[in-house]
Every structure is written in structure tokens, then in C-alpha cells.
N, C-alpha and C positions, 0 to 999 in steps of 0.2 A: 682463491681457495676462502670458505667461508670460516668465520674464527668461532670454535666452541670452546665456551669453558671448559677450563682444566680441573676446574674445581673436583678434589677427591670425591668419589663415589663411592655411597655406603652400598650397604646391601638393598636395601629398599629402595635406590636408584641403580639398580642394576639394567642395562641395557636402556637405560636413559639419559638425555645428556640437554642441555640449553642451547640453543642457538641463537647467537646475539645478533645476528644479523638480520635471523627472520621475527627474532621475539616470539620463538616458540619451542613447546618440550618436543626433542625428536625420540623415537622409539626405532633404534635398528637391532634386528636381531633375527635370525635364519628365516630368510621368506618374508620380513616383513620391517618396512624404510618408510616410517611414516612421522610425521608434524601435527603436532596438536597444541590446541590455544593455552590450556592447562597441563597443571602434572599431574591432575586427579585424572582426566581423561586418559592420559598416555599410562599414567599407573592399572587402570582398569582394562585399557586394552592389552599390558605386560602381561597382567594376571591371565587374562583369557588366551593368548599366546601359550603361556606357560602351561596350562591346563591344558591345550590341544597335544601339546607334546608329550605330556604325564597320560594322556589317554592313548597314546598312539603306543608307549610302552608297556601301556598294563591291559587289563581284560577288561577292558571297555568297549562302550559304543561307539562304532567309526565316526569321526569328527562331520562326515557328511550325511549321515542319518536325517531321513527327511521326519515331518510329523507323519504322514502316510504310512511311510514304511516302520516307523514305532507302532501304531496304532494297530496294524497287523498285527505285529509280534506281541505285542502285549495281552492284546485279546488271546492269543494263542498260546504264549505260554505263562503270561503271568496274571491273567484271569480266570479264578477257579468258579467262574458263575455255571448257569445251566445254560446250553445253547440258544436258548430263547431270550434269554437276559443278556447275552452278549450280541446277538442283534440287534437287540433294542437299543445296545450303546453305540452300534455301528450305526445303527439309523438315525440316532439323536445327533451323535459327532458329525454325520453326513448333513444335517438339514443347519448347524451351526456354521460348521468351519467353512472360509471362504476358500476357493481353488487354489488363489495363491498361496494362502497359508498352509495346504494340504503339501506343498511343494518344498515349504522353507525349512531350512535344517534346524534341528531342536536346539542351538545353541546361538539361533539367532532371534528366538522367539521370545519375546519380552512381555511382561503382566499386560499392556495395554493390549497388544493383540490377542490375548485370552478374553480380555473384557469386551473387546469388538464383538467377538462371537456372543458373548450373552446380549449386548447391544440390540444385534442384529434380530436375536430372538424377538427381544422386547419389539422393533418395529413391525416386524411376521404378528406380531398380536397373538403370542405365545402363550398359553396358560402359565402364572405365576409358578405353577406346581413344575411344568416341562422346564422352564430356564432355572428352577431352583435343582432340579436334574441333572442338566445341563452343567452346572458350575460343579456340581461333585462329581460328574464323571473327567471334566477336562482336571480339576483338581488331582482326581484318582490315579490318571495316566502318569502324571509328572511327580506324584510322590512315589511312585513305585520305580519310577530310576532312581529317585535319591533313596530309598531304603535299599535298593538292592546294588547301590553304590555303582550305576553303570554310567553315569557322567558326574565330573567335578561339582559339587555344590553350587558353586564360584557360576558356572556354567546355565543355572536351571534360574528360571524367572521366579520371580516371588509370587507366590501362591495366597497372596492375600489380596482375592480377587474383591470386584464391588459387592456390596451387599444389595440381595435381591428381596424389595417388601413388596407388599401389596399397592402402594401410591408411587413404586418407582416408573411405573410404565404409565400411568393415568394420563400423563401428558401425550403420548403417543399411539395410545390404543384408539382403533377405529372403530367406530360402532357400526356392527354387522346390519346387513341389510336382510329383508323380510320379505319375498314376494310372494302376491295369491298363486296358486296353482292355475287359476287361468292364465297366468304367465307362464308359468313353468313349463305348462303342457307344449309351448312352442317348439321347446326343448327337443322331446318326443318326435315332433311332427320331423323337423331339422335331421333328426338322427337316422331316419326310415332313409336318406338320399344323401347321406354326406360321404358316401365312397361308393365303387362300382362294384366291392364284394360284398352281395347281400346280406350273407349270412353274417356278417361283421355289423352291418347296418340291423339285423334282426335283434344281437346279443346288445346292442348299445341303446338301443329301443328299449328293450326290458331293463338295464342298468338303472336308468334314468327314471323307469317308471316305478321302481321300485326304491329308487333315490327320493323319489317327492311323495309317493305315497304311506312309507313305512318310516322316513325319518332315519334308516341304518346310516350307521358311517360307512364309506367309500369299501375300506377294507375289507366290512363285513359281507358287503355285498361280492365282491370279487371272490371274497373266499366260501361263498355260500356252495355247498357240495348236492346234489342231484336229490339225497336222501333226506336233508334238511327242508326240502320245499313239496309239501303237497299240493297238487289241485285238485278242488273241490267240484268246482264247476267252473265254466268259462269265466264268471266273475269272481269269484275267491278262488285266494288261495291261505294256505296254513305254514308260515313259515317258524322254525327252530336256529335261533344263531347260536352256532356252537364253534367255527372256525374264520378266520382272518386271515388275508392274504398280505404281505409288504414284498416291496422289493428287499433284497441283502446282496451286499458283497460277497463274491462269491469265493473272496479269499478266507473269511471269517464264517462262511457259510459251514453248519456242519456237516451237509454233504457235498458242499463245494458249488453250490447253486445261485444263481442271481436273485432266487425269490426264497421266499420263507411261510412256511404254511404253518400256525399255532393255532391252539386252542384260544377262548376269547380269555382276556387277563383277567378278568375279577367276575365274582358273582352275580354281581349288576347286568354285565353285559351279557348275562348268562340268559335269554328270554325267549318266548314266545308267542306270536300272537296270529291272531287272523285279519286279511286284509280282504279287503271288497270293493273292487274298481273293474268299473266295465270293462271287460276283454282281459284284465289281468292273465285270467287261465289261460284264456286261447294263447296268449303271449309266451307263457311260457313254455306251453306244452310243445308250440313250434321249435323254443330253445333247446326242449329237452330232446328233440329229433336230431337235431345235428350230432355227427357223430363223431366222435374224437378218446382218443384212449384214455386209461386212469392212470393216476400215476402212484409211485410207491416214494415214501418220503417219510424218514426215520420210523422206518417200521411200521407207518401206517399207508392205507391205500386212499385215493382220494377220487371220487368220479365228480370233477365240478361241473357247476354249471354253466357259467362262464369261462371257456378257456381258450387257449389255443388248439392250432391244427394239432402238436403233437400232445396234448394233454395238461400243460402246464400253464398257470396262471396267467392272466392278461398280467404284463406291469403297470406301477404303477406310474412311471413315466410314458407309457404308449396311451394309458387311459388318457393323461391328461393332455397327450397331443390332439388326440382325437376329440376329447371335450373343447377344447378350444376351438377346431374346426367346425363341432355343431353350434356352438354358442355364434360363433358370426356367423353362420348360415340362417341362424335364428333371432339377428338383431339384437341378441340381449349381452350388457355386460353383468356375468352373473357367476360368481365363484362357486366350486362346487362344496364348499363347505357351507355356502350360503341356503343353498338346499336344506339339510339339516337342520338349518338355524328357521327358514324359514314354516318347515312342519313344527316346531318345536313351540314356535310364537303362535302357531294356529292353534295347537292345543289349547294354551293358556289363554287364547282370545275367543274360546267359546267353551270358559268355566269348566274344562276339564279338570276333575279332583289331581290335585297336584301330585298325589301318591300314584294314579295308575298314569300322567303323563309320563314322571320319573321315572317308571318302570318299562314304560315304551321306547324312554329314549336311550335306557342303560345307564343312567346317571341315578346317583343318590337325591333323596329328596331334597337335601341342603343343597347341593348344587342347583338343582333345576331353579330351587325359587331366588337363589342368590341371582342366578342369570335372566328369569324371565319371571320375577314377581313384579317387576311396574306393569306388565301386561296384565297382571292381576289386579291389580290396585286399580288399572282402569276399569276393569270386570266389576270389581263393589263397587265403584260410585253408579255404574249401572244398576247394581243391583236396589242401592240406596233410593235411585230415583223410582225403581218398578215398584219399592217397597211405598213410598211417599203416595205414589198416582194411585198405588190399590186403597191404602186408608183415607184415602181422598173420594174414591167413587166408594167404599163402603160408606163412610159417614154421609153421602149423597141419598144414598139407598136406606141407613135407617131414619136420615131426617123425611124423608117420602114416606116412609113407613108410620113413621109418628104423625106426619099432615092426614096420610088417611086414616089412621083410627081416633083423631080428633074431629075430623068431619060424621065418623062416623059416630 
């Protein structure tokens, strides 16, 4: 039988004893019999177990509540934002939280787990503003637990998360690649025969054509309605960007749908422009001829240009699956967001006034210049070279005139 130190225990040492034979601290209480190398570890575990017992006797969340369950409950009961904002929060959390963390109990989540979510966004090359927003939302969902006393504070993670600054992602940011349209057009060709369903092929041909020649965001193309695109002739269309389509969690969606249609987020994203590309008008006419029902969502009726047979939006997940097949057929290693990046780079390379380019992309001028200003720098050097050549030519002409005058 093991020898246990019989020293009188204080209230602080309750349930904890020192096992001389193992030279470890032993915690023995209802449902727990563990050994720890240090007394501090034993005390931490004891306090955690006592908090769990306290939870079971008071109006707390259940001890086995997972992060996924709490996020759904938080958005439904404790988040008093507009439905569209709730959907943005849900989508943001889905993008940064790993599947294993979704199923983890709230009482087992640590500060390090939350920082891993932010580092994951950095590795995915997300904008600093998106990472900061994710940090704020992560802090908010745990602050709500504390403020409403739904869990003992001792079981909550430390919310003093890592600082997000412009320089913190510099070492892991990957340079986006820009592809010429002569290469990207191979995606349109591959989309014409990537599946046996010809209507689906037609839709993806049109989607990719719009991505290549308009620089629109994927969500803006998938959210296009028939009344927001006018076919002027076989080669010209006029587009109004008004709505976007995103995937959503049916549990938190305003109408319990796995998708969400919203108006564009900002005044800059709300834009209109004409596109002239050989055959684009005829292609859009063919897509418009595909029949599907209209849908009603949040009291609004939508007749989507690119929809499923039931009239609902093409989900981002299904689009990604199809896009992966198409790029493999085309023999290209290109990401969807790189198509938009290629378009923006092209605008800069042909010396498009940056105000006009920013307006077309739905960016602020400052954001556009910050991302693509280096392309304009190259263009400026070309301008300098052109002016120098022009000055040299003018000097030669002037010299010739002087010679002619002297001869006369």
C-alpha cells in the first residue's frame, strides 16, 4: 500500500495529497483520481473540476457544450445585429476555425487555440482588416459567456490574443500571381465540356468569362440577377452590381437556408459598367434562356442569372468543386481570386487612371494604389522613357530646321 503523507490539509489543499512513493501530487475527488508533477498543476485541475461541479448545480451552460453549439446559440440569443451581419460573423468563424476546434468543449479551449485561428488566416493571406475582425468576433463570443455568467471565469480562455499589425503577416504572405487573358481563356474552353450536363457547362462558361473580363468578385457574379444585366448586342452587356450570394449555416440563417443573398456591403461595391467581349452577349442570352423558378428571400424576389434547377444560388462549395475540375482540364494551377487580381493588374499595366480602375474593382482609390501601385511605378518609367525619346526627336527636328535655315 502506498505511503501518503498524513500532514494536516488546509482548505487550499482540499482533495490534494502528496504521494511519497510516486513523488507526485495526487488529486482525488468525485470522478477524478490523477497524479501531477507539481502542486500548481493539481490545484488548477482541482479548481477546474470544482467549477464544473458548480456549473451542474447552477444555471450555467452544460459542461460538455462545444464551440459549435455555443456559436449557434450566441448568434441566435446574444447577438443583436442585423441578420446579414450575423451571417458575416458565421462565415468569418467558419473560415478561421478548424473542424477539430468546432467540436471541442468550451471549457477545454485555450488562448493558444484562438491564436491558431488567427495564424491560419495569416497563412491564407487574408487582409489585415479581416484578421482583426476575426479577432474581435472570437473575443466577443467568449466575452458574452463572461458577461452573462454562463461559465465560471476560471474555465474561460485568456482573451489577451496576439496583436495584429501590418508587419505580422509579411513573412508568410504569398504574392498573388497575375495571368494574361490569353491563358485564362483556356478555363472557358475547359468549362464547355467538364461535365455531361450541357446547361451546367454553359453556366460555368459564362461565370468564368465574367470573372476574367469584369474583375467582379465571385460572390457578385453568383449573386447576379437577370434584371441586373442587360444584353445590348452579341458582343456587349451592361452590368449593375447590386447583390451578392454567400454560403451560410442554416442554423443561423434568417430563413434557415444554407445560402444567403444580400445587397452589396458598401457604396464602392455598388457599381455599373459596360463590357465588350466577342460573344459575351450571345452567351448571356443562352444562360437567360435556361428556365428555373424565382425564389423569395427575406420578402424580396430574386430571379438569379446563375441558379440551380430550383432557383437557389450556386453554392460557393459547389462552385469550388467545379472550378477545380475545370482548371485541371485546362492544365492550369490558378486560384479563383487570382483571376480578379489578374484583371486589376492588367488595368494598372495599361495606365488606366487609378480612380477609374478602383471604381471598376469596387475598391477605394487608396486600397487600389496600395495593392497595385508598383505596376504604375513601372508604367511611370515607361512614360519617362517615352518623354526622353520624344525630346530627342524634337531636338533632331529643330536641328534639321536650323541647318535648312542656314543653307537658305
